[in-house]
C-alpha positions, -999 to +999 in steps of 0.1 A: +520+010-633+504+007-599+526+007-568+535-028-555+525-014-521+489-024-530+499-060-535+508-064-498+484-071-469+506-063-439+521-029-440+544-017-412+553+020-408+584+026-386+606+055-376+618+078-349+591+094-327+578+127-340+587+122-377+551+118-388+546+080-387+509+083-379+504+107-407+521+084-432+501+054-419+469+072-424+479+085-459+489+049-470+457+035-455+436+061-473+453+053-506+445+016-503+409+023-492+403+046-522+413+017-545+386-005-530+407-023-504+391-028-470+418-013-449+424-009-412+450+013-394+463-005-363+477+018-336+494-001-308+483+009-273+490+046-278+473+080-280+453+077-312+458+100-342+443+083-372+407+090-360+415+126-352+425+133-388+390+125-398+373+144-369+363+112-352+365+103-315+392+078-304+385+043-319+394+022-289+396-016-293+366-017-316+373-009-353+359+025-362+350+036-397+369+067-408+360+068-445+348+045-472+367+012-468+390+028-441+389+018-404+411+023-374+417+004-341+439+010-310+451-024-300+454-027-262+468-056-242+439-065-219+411-068-245+435-084-270+445-111-244+408-117-236+399-121-273+428-145-279+420-165-248+383-169-257+393-179-292+414-207-278+394-217-247+359-211-262+342-204-229+340-171-209+340-190-176+373-207-185+389-174-194+378-158-161+392-187-141+426-188-159+432-151-168+407-127-151+423-126-117+448-103-101+476-129-097+476-139-134+474-102-146+504-093-125+523-124-137+516-115-174+529-080-168+561-093-153+569-116-182+593-097-205+578-090-239+544-105-231+525-072-235+542-066-268+536-101-280+499-097-273+498-065-293+516-080-323+495-112-320+463-092-324+476-074-355+488-108-369+454-124-362+437-095-381+457-105-412+444-141-411+408-134-401+383-146-426+346-137-433+319-163-435+325-166-473+362-174-468+375-140-480+399-119-458+382-097-432+408-071-441+425-065-474+452-045-458+464-039-422+486-008-418+505-011-385+518+021-368+549+006-351+563+021-319+592+045-321+625+032-333+640+012-304+608-001-291+596-009-326+627-030-333+622-049-301+585-056-309+592-068-345+621-089-334+601-106-306+589-136-326+624-146-335+636-140-299+609-163-285+616-190-311+652-191-300+639-202-265+607-220-272+612-242-302+582-265-299+547-264-285+516-243-291+533-210-284+561-218-308+536-227-335+518-194-332+549-173-329+564-191-359+534-181-380+539-145-369+576-146-379+566-162-413+542-132-419+569-106-411+594-122-434+570-129-463+577-105-492+544-114-509+524-102-479+545-078-458+564-045-463+580-021-439+582+016-448+604+039-428+596+075-421+623+102-416+628+139-414+656+158-432+672+167-399+703+154-381+689+132-353+662+116-375+688+109-402+711+092-377+683+071-363+671+062-398+705+049-408+705+027-377+670+016-383+676+005-419+707-014-407+686-032-381+659-040-405+684-057-428+706-074-402+681-082-374+646-083-388+649-092-425+615-077-431+610-068-468+616-030-472+593-007-491+600+030-492+618+056-471+592+084-467+611+117-461+585+139-445+581+177-443+605+186-472+604+224-478+601+237-513+632+246-533+619+281-543+648+300-558+680+295-579+713+307-565+710+338-587+675+346-575+686+341-539+714+367-545+689+391-560+665+387-530+694+395-506+703+426-526+667+438-526+664+430-489+694+451-480+680+480-500+644+479-486+648+473-449+630+506-442+598+493-458+582+471-432+560+451-456+588+445-482+613+437-454+589+411-440+583+394-474+620+393-482+629+381-448+605+353-451+619+343-486+654+343-472+644+322-442+627+297-464+657+294-486+680+289-456+656+262-443+657+243-476+695+247-478+699+231-444+676+203-454+695+196-486+725+183-466+703+156-449+682+149-480+714+139-498+723+115-470+688+100-470+688+096-508+720+075-506+705+049-482+697+014-494+659+020-499+640+039-525+630+073-511+599+095-516+600+131-505+568+143-490+563+181-492+557+203-461+521+215-462+517+251-453+482+247-439+465+263-409+447+230-401+456+194-406+427+170-413+415+145-439+419+169-468+457+172-460+459+135-455+444+131-490+470+154-505+499+135-489+483+102-499+480+112-536+516+125-536+531+093-521+513+069-545+522+091-575+558+090-565+558+053-558+543+045-592+569+068-608+597+050-591+585+016-600+579+026-636+615+038-638+629+006-622+609-016-646 
């Protein structure tokens, strides 16, 4: 059974800053690309990471090929506004008169939420773009959402605007954005967490906000950087006994110290893993990779693991 993730076209990845959202975005994008889907990873006006994993320079606003069927883009407000304005106004001269002047740029920066709406609008427009043959320009858009608080504000923006502007061209466009976010056939939000205290608390809050404020269809909770469970309790006790008896041997002492430290690290994570597993969203535990470098090969390893686990979970549920 293939993961239902591949049935969606608009994939959002959210979570606290520093938990590995960009890594998970890239891994999910690579999984889709390897299955023949023309996929783009959309980073939102931030320091790019997806391109770096593949040894590429920053993509900027122009989509850059990272691998077969896989692209990335860094959506930025000014070029996104220009692209949208030209799409509506049709003529460069009209755009320059209306938007390409200091007063209008200052005004747009002062309007609450305008910059965020432009970013979200570009990602939304990528979902509805069509080629000359009528087929979608992109089979999947993977959106690397801003960190928790900012991300919630961004994703709630269409609903907030519609509470004020109920009719007119803006309401029509924003209504279509909201429809995309709420559509279970096209959209899925995946949440990334670490098995540590602060990320767990923010993840609990984020899941509650997704349910109560956003109503975006949930996918998976991706628990990143899970350390291996190496030893049984009996083996841990033996290691401690050996360690106490061999502290004079530097090499043995170092190896046993490392084993004890790794066991303590996993024991600490177990408390938070149990909390995360109880949350109202299916969870996938992504192993910590003990690698000197982190590049496309490691992204591939994570990608394979996530999809294997997603398919296992869906097979069990069916």
